[in-house]
N, C-alpha and C positions, 0 to 999 in steps of 0.2 A: 564910778569906774578909781577914783582917787582911793576911795575906801581898797578895794579890790590891793590898788600900789602899797596901800600901807600893811595891809596886810601880808603879803608876800615880803615886805621887807622884815615884820616881825618875823615872822617864820625862818626866812633866811638867817635872824639877827641869832635866834635862837639855836638854828643849826650853828652857826658858827661860836655862840658860846658853849658847846658840846666839844667840838673841835677843840677850843681853848684850853678847855678843860682836862682833854686827854682821855674823855669819858668815849673810848672808840664802841665800846658794847650798846649803849644807847644808840648810838650813830647807825650803827649797823641795825639794830631792831626798828628805828624807824625808818628807814630804807626797805626793810623786808614789809613792813607793813605796808607800807606807799605803795609798795609792788601788786602786796594782797589788792587794794581797792583800783588798781588801774586792772588788774584782771578780773577783779568784781563787776567792774563796768562794762569787760567784753563779754563776761560769760552768767548771767541772772539765777542759773540753775546748777552747782558743782553737782559732779556726782561723786559718790565714795562709795568706795567698798566694804569692806567687814573692818576687814585690816584699819581702814580708814578712823572708822567710826572706833574701834576699839583703842587706837593711839590717844584720841582728842578726850573721850569719856577720860582715860587714865588720866592724861595731863590737868584736865577740868576739875578732876575730885582732887588734885593737889593745889588747886590755887581758893584764894578766899572770893565770896562774892562782884567783890569790888575790882578786883584783876580778872575774873573769870566775863565779866560785861566787856572790858577792854580790850580781851585778850582777842575774844573771837571775832572775826569779822566774817567770813563766810557764811555761818550759822548761827542761829541765836543760842542762846547760853539754857534756854529750856530742851532744845533738842539735843545738844550736850548734855544734860542730865538725862532725859530719855532713853539715850543710847545705853547711858550707862546701868539704867534699872534693868533693861533688859541683856544686861551684859550679865549682870547679877540673879538674874532670873535663870540664862541660860547654864549658869554656873550651878547653880543647887540643882536642876531639873531632872529628875531620874530618869536613866534610858528605860525607852518602852519595854513592859515584859513580853516573853514570848507569846504567842496567839494559844490560848488554850481551847479545849475542843476534842474533838474524834482527830485521829489522826490522816492525812491525806491521801486518796487512794492512788497505788503507785500508778504510772503511767501506762504498767503495762494492762493492768486491767481496764482502765480506762479504754483504752483501744480494742482489748477482747470485748468489749460492751457495743462501743460502738462498731465494732466488726460484726458483732452478731445481729443489731440491728439493721445494717445494711445489707446483709444480705440475706436477711428474713424480711420481706417486708410487709406481710400479715402479722408480725410478732410485736404483741405488747412488751410493755417493759415490767409486766407480770410475768410473762414466758421469758423473756430473757433471766429475770431474777430464778425462776425453776430451771432454766439449763445452766446457768453458772453453779446451783446448788449442786447439782449432778457432776458439775466438774470438782468441786471442792471448795468453791469462792465463796465465803462468807461477805456477801455485799449486801447492805440494807436494798429494800425494794424503792425506797424513797430516793436512796443515793444515786439509783440508777434511774430513777426518774428525772432526777436533777442535771447527770449527765447526758443522758437524751437531750433535754429541752436545752442546754450550752451546746450542744453540737448542732443543734438547730433538727433534730429529729422529733417526730410527733412521737411522743411516748404511751398513747394510744391507737395510734394508728388502725382502723379498720378494725378496732374492739369493741365489742357492745356488752355490758353487763348481762345477767338472767333477767327476763322479764316476767319469768315465773315464780309463783311460790314455791320452795322448796319443800320435798316432804319431811317428816317429823326422822329426824338422824336416827334413834331408836330403830323405825323401821325399815330404814334404806338398805340392811342388808337382804332384807326377807322380800324387796319389791326387784321385778326389773320391766322393762317397756320395749314394747317391740313398734315397729314403723317401717314406710318405705321411702327409701329415695331414690327420686326418679333425675335419669341422666340421660341427656340428647346425644347423640351421637353426632358425627359429622355431614353424617345422610340422612339427620332429620326423624334416624330411628329411636323411640323410646324404650330404656330399660328403666325396670325395676327393680329396687335393691331391696330387698327384706334384711332386716338387722335387730339383733335383741342387745338392750345397754344395762349393764348392772347398776343400779342408781348408788350403791354402796362405792364402788370403786370406779365407776365410770368405764369399766371393761365393755368392748364391743366384741358381739358377733355373727359371723355372718350367715345366714340361714339362708342364701341363694340368691340369683339373681336370674330373671328372665326378660321375655319383653310381652310376654302376655300371663299377668299374674291373675288364675283362673282360682277359683274355689279348690280343687282338686290339687293344683299346684302348690298353692299356701299350705293344705294342712298335710303335704307331704311333706312341706320346706319344715312344719314343727315338729314332723317325726324326724326326719334328719336332724335337729337340733340338739334333740335329746340322746340321741347316738352318739354325735360329737363331743358334745359339750355336759354330759350327763353329769359330770364331776363340779363344774362349774357352777351349775344350777341346783346342786343338790340343797343348801341353805335357802334359795330361794322359795317363797310362797305367795305371791301376788304377782299376775302380770297387769300392767295398764297397757291398753289399747285405743285406739278411737273407734268408731263406728262404721269403719268401709266394708263395702258391699265381699270386699275378701276374708274377712274374719268371719267364716260361717261357725254353724253349733260343731261339727266336727272338728273344727280349728281350736275351739275353745275347749272339747271335751280332750283332745289328748293332753292339754296345762292340766285341766280338773285332776285326771288319771295319777297325777303325779303330786295330788294333794295342793294344788293354786286355785287360787280365788283369781275370777275374773273380774277386774275393775276399767270399768267402760268410760272414757272421757264425753263430758257433753257434746253435742252437733256444735260441728262450726267454730272448736273451740280448741285451739291449736296448743293456746298457753297451760292447757290441763297436763299437756304430755311435753313438757319443759325440756326433758331431757334430751330425747329424740330428736325434738326438733333445735337442739342446739348443737347437737352431735352435727346432725345434716347440714346446720351452718357454718361452722369447723371446716368439714370436709369441702364444702364449695369455694370457701373461703384460703384454704390453705391448699388446695390441690383441682379439684374439677374446676376451677374461673381462672383458672394459669396456663389449661392447655386443653387439646381436642381428642374428644374420646373416639374411635371409630370401630371396635365390637368389644363383645362383650368378655372374651378372654381379655384383652387391655383393662377393663374396668375391675375386675377380677382381679388382675393382679394387684393393681394400683388402690384397691381397697383394704386386700389382704396387707400389703406393705406397710399401709397407712397405719391400721389396724397394732403391726408389730412394733411399728415408732414409739406411738402413743402408749402402750403399753410393752416392753421388751420384755425377751426372755429373763429368768432370774439369772444364768448365764453371763449375761450381758451387763447386768444393773450393776454399778461400782460398790466394792465393800466399804463397809464406814468405817475399815482400817485406813482406805485409802486419802479419807477428806485430809485436807491440808489445813494446819492453824491459820486462823483470821489475819488478813494482810493487815502488816504494818506498817504499809508505806516503803517499804525495801524492794525494789525490784525480785523478780524470782528469778532462780539460778537457771540459766540456761539450759541448765539439762530437762526441765520441764517444759514442754512443748504439747501444743493443743492440736490435735489431730480433728479435721472434718472430713465427713464420710457422708453420703448421699443416699437418698431414698427416691422411690418413687421415680426414677429415673432421672435424678438430679432436683426433683421439684422440692425436695423437703430436706434441710443439710441437720446432721448430728455431730457434735462434740466430746471429745473426750481428752483424756489427759495420754501422753505417748508413752509408752511402757519404757 
């Protein structure tokens, strides 16, 4: 206790000498420093803003080491130096350059991709990519895949790749294939759809629909096929078919008379006739599994309309001169509108640019 009293008297005597000497600035500094000590006892972790750090670091850079050690009471001198180094680093740091790479897809094209995928549940990203190309939109298939994944849409929904080996491309123009597609009506009556598909173009020709595919009916359907589509089959020289009992020798003779070679697939090997099996799967996923068939007239209307959807007439195919330039990230002019038309009683959608 006597020591504390002695120290207090010494401090008071020093303060008295300051007043006696008339040095009011030193007295003011001592008063401010003592107030800081009182505040520091009340708040051990003061909060500094960016401006506070800048001011203290600038003042600290103008002091010597000895004065810096006595001037800063709330923070350590090392902290002030670290703030100063950060301030210099921020001053000389160059701003981040603009992101390089492909230009972003404009929002209108992004919404169009999501719209087409949402309105067509059986379409994968490859099918959406083909539809956009018909509309003159140059967007990579991988970009469409990413947009659909970001939107929470499976890019490959209900889509499976081919499971059979393809024929040699050089022989594709000379090969056609035939098969039956079975359709059950609402009254559990089975209809048999006989069709022919071209390997080169995947174009399908309807040969006939019947409830009883007998040998004479199949033979007559082959005759009607050449009467109706002889111009399309002029370059073909080989027919691929399975070993069904409906395809009798009279059926084969009609094709041999047109210089066709008959290629029979192995027993119970549908993969050997992959083009027909793939088309049957496509028409089931996109059409037949989404409606109820009541009679033969209805299925004939659907099949013909579906074939026209896959291969529209030349007058309906957009010309190359109508192709738009690649997307530059800017929104399309308001005059360009996308028009949707439907086929097969609204089950399939088609899109085109409005004139």
